[in-house]
Each structure stands twice: as C-alpha cells, then as structure tokens.
N, C-alpha and C positions, 0 to 999 in steps of 0.2 A: 504493500500500500504506500510505503514511503517513496518508492521508486515511481509509482504511478502519479503521486502528488507532485513530485519533482518534474516529471514530464508534462503534466497538466500546467503547472506554473510556467514552464518554459514556453509552451504553446501560447498561453495568454500573453506573455511578455512579447512574443514575436508578433502577435496580432496588434498589440498596442504600439510597438515600434514601427510596424508597417504603416499604421495610420498616421503617426507623427512624421514619418519620413517623406510623406507625399509632398511633392513640390509643385507650385503653380506653373503650368505651361504657358500661361498668358502673361505677357509683360505689361506693366502699368495698367492693371485691371481697374484701378481707381481713377484713371484719366487725370492724374495729378501733374503730368509732364507733357509739354512745357507748361510752366506756371504762368498763368495769365494775370493781368492786373486786376485788382479788386473791382468787382462789378462788371467785368468785361466778359465777352463771349466771342467765339470765332467760328467761322465756317471754313474749315481747312480746304475742302474740295480736293482731297488727295491724301498722301501720306503725311502724318502729323505724329511724331514720336513713333510708337509701336503700332498705331492703328491707321487704317485707311478710311477716310470719310468720303462718302459718295453722295452727290446731290446736296440736299440741305441739312445733312447731319452736322451737328455742331458740338463744341465743348464749351461748358459754362463754368466761369470762375466763382469763387466765394464772394459774399457781399451782396448787397441789394442788386437785383437783376431784373431786366425787362421780362425774364421768363417766369418770375414768381413774385415780383415786388420786393418788399423788404424782408419777408420771412421765407426762407427756403423750406422745401418739404422736409418733414421729420424723417430721421432714419438714414440719411445719406452718410457715406464714408468720406472722411477727409473734406477738402474744400471744393473740389471740382467734380463734375460728372459730365457724361455725354448725353446727347438727346437725339431721338429719331423724329424728325419733323416730316410729315407727309410720307412719301415713298422712298425716303433716303435710307442709307445703310452704313453700318460700321463693320469692319472686318479686320481680321488678323490671322496670320499663318501660325501654325504650331507643329511641333514634332511629337508624335505619340510616344509615350514611354510604357504603355501597358495596353492590353487588349480591351479593357473597359475603363472609361473615363467618366468622371462626374463633373458636370458643368453647374456652377451656381452663380447667381448674380442678384442684384437688386433692381427693381423697376418702380417708377412712380409716374403719376400723371400731371401734366402741366395744369396749374390752377385755372378754373373757369374765368374767362375774361370777356365773354360775349361772342367773339368771333374766332378766337385763337385758344383752343382748349386742349385737354389731355385725353380725349376719348379716342385713343389710338389702338390699333391691333398690329402686332408685328410677328414675324416668324424668326425662328432660330434655324440656321442652316449649317451643314457641314459639307464642304465641297459642292455647294449649290443645291443640295438636297435638303428639303425641309424636314427637321426632326422634332419640331414643336411650334405651336402657335399660342401667343399670349396677348392679353389685352389690359389696358389701363383705363381708368376713369378720371375725369377732371378733378384735380385736387387730391388724388390718392397719394398717401404717404409711401415712402420707399418700403417695398415688401420683398421678402426673400423668395427666390425661385430656384429650382434645381431640376436637373435632367440627367439621367444616366444614359451614357452612349456606349455602344459596344461594337465589336467587329473590327477593331484597329489592329494593326501590326506594329509592334514597337520599332521605332526608327523611321517610320514613314511620315511624310509631311502632309498637312491638310490645311484647310481654311475654314475658320469660324466666322459666321456672318449673322448680324442682327439686321433684319430688313423690315422697314415700315411698310404697311399695307394699305393705309387709308389715304386716298388721293385728295386730301384737303389739309388745311392747316391744323392738324391734331398732332400732339407731341407726347411721346413717352420718354421719360428720363431713364438712363441706364448707368449703373455704378457697380463697383466691387465685383468685377468679373473674375471668376476663378475656374480653372480646369485642372483637375488632379486625378491621379490614378485611383481607380475604384478599389475599395477595401473588399476582400472576398465576402460573399454572403455567409450568414450564420451557419447554414448547412455545410458549406465548404470548410469552415473552421472546425465544425463538429467532426467531419470526416478526418481532418488533419489530426485533431486531438486523439481520436480513436486509433489512428495509424501510429502516432507516437506511443500511445499506451500499449499497443500490440508489440511494438519493438521493445518497449521496456520489459514486458512480461516474457518475451522470448529471451532477452538477455538474462533475466532473472533465472529462467529455467536452465539456461546453459551454465550459469554459475553454480546452481545446485548440482547439476550433473557432473561438473568438474570436481566439486567438493566430494561427491560420493565416490568418484573414481580414485 
C-alpha cells in the first residue's frame, strides 16, 4: 500500500506540473503593445505588434475613450484591449505544441450609444475554418470564454482569427487571449494512475520473489 500511495502521489504531482507548465502560444494576448497614449485608439489596418488587424478592427488604450466614455467595461485585463467593429478581424499565427489546445479569452460589448453599439456576433477560426461563434450585447461586461480545439500536430503552424459578422457599426471588445496545451481528461489521468499502480504492484511482486529465492 505504501508503494501504491507513492505512485499515486507521483501521478498527481505530474498532473499538477503539467498544468502549470503550459505556456501561452499567443503573444501579447492582452493587446498591451505598442502602448498607446491615454484615451487614444488606433486602426492599424495590418500588422501591429503580434496581431494583424483587418478592416476596422482596432486597439483601444486606457483612459476615457470614444468607445465607452469615461468608464471602461468591468473585467478587462490591463489597460488596452482590441475591438471587432463590423466585419473586421484580428488574427495571429501560432505553432502547436500539443494535439489538443485550449483557447480562452474575454469579450465585452460596446456600451449603447444610439447608433454605435455592442450587439455584435463574431466567429473564432483556425486556418479559416470556423470553430465557434459568439455574441455580445451592448454594455456587456468582459466575460470569460473558452474553447477546446483538437486535431493538431505538435510543431505545425496555424492561424487564429476572430472575425466580426455583423455588417453594421456593432462592436465586440476582445482581451486576454490565451492558447495553451490541453490538460488530459480525468479519465486519461485515471488510466495513467492505474498503469503506475500496476507497475508498482509488479515491482513489489518481483521483490518478494527475489527475497524468497
């Protein structure tokens, strides 16, 4: 039993260390670089730090802004965030480091202003293929979203895209984008633990046989 306990503890430690070791494959997921002047915003119209902005996609700085007035939406990370206005898009390339990846991000809706609001729907794409569709409402606070993606081969390169779908002046805010290797499912860990236990019991039996001999 002592050997089994040791094996079980080792497996649990491996699970924990695997989760902690996961690194973000997305650069500048908080859209903090380049740093804009307080209250400013920019329509890059192309590459801007790690991201590529297409159409009317923009990055918004901290401070009172034309996009939300004096009070920013609650729940944002850092001082800056990006925005999908109309049918614009944000994209970034990444290199897979596992077969399963977990994408997480925050979204919010631009506050209601009469004609320029946050009732936007957008898609998440990998290599141009839609893997999820999401919506925001006007004035919605930053809310956590996540999506598990599979079928990757470690070392292969891909493109992640957020694409606005509403062809009018509706805007979703995007922030804190993260893409990390997926932690094995509980059933997988259970099988691994049982496998370790079996190895431990086999070794114990071999030691008893050696002692008897």
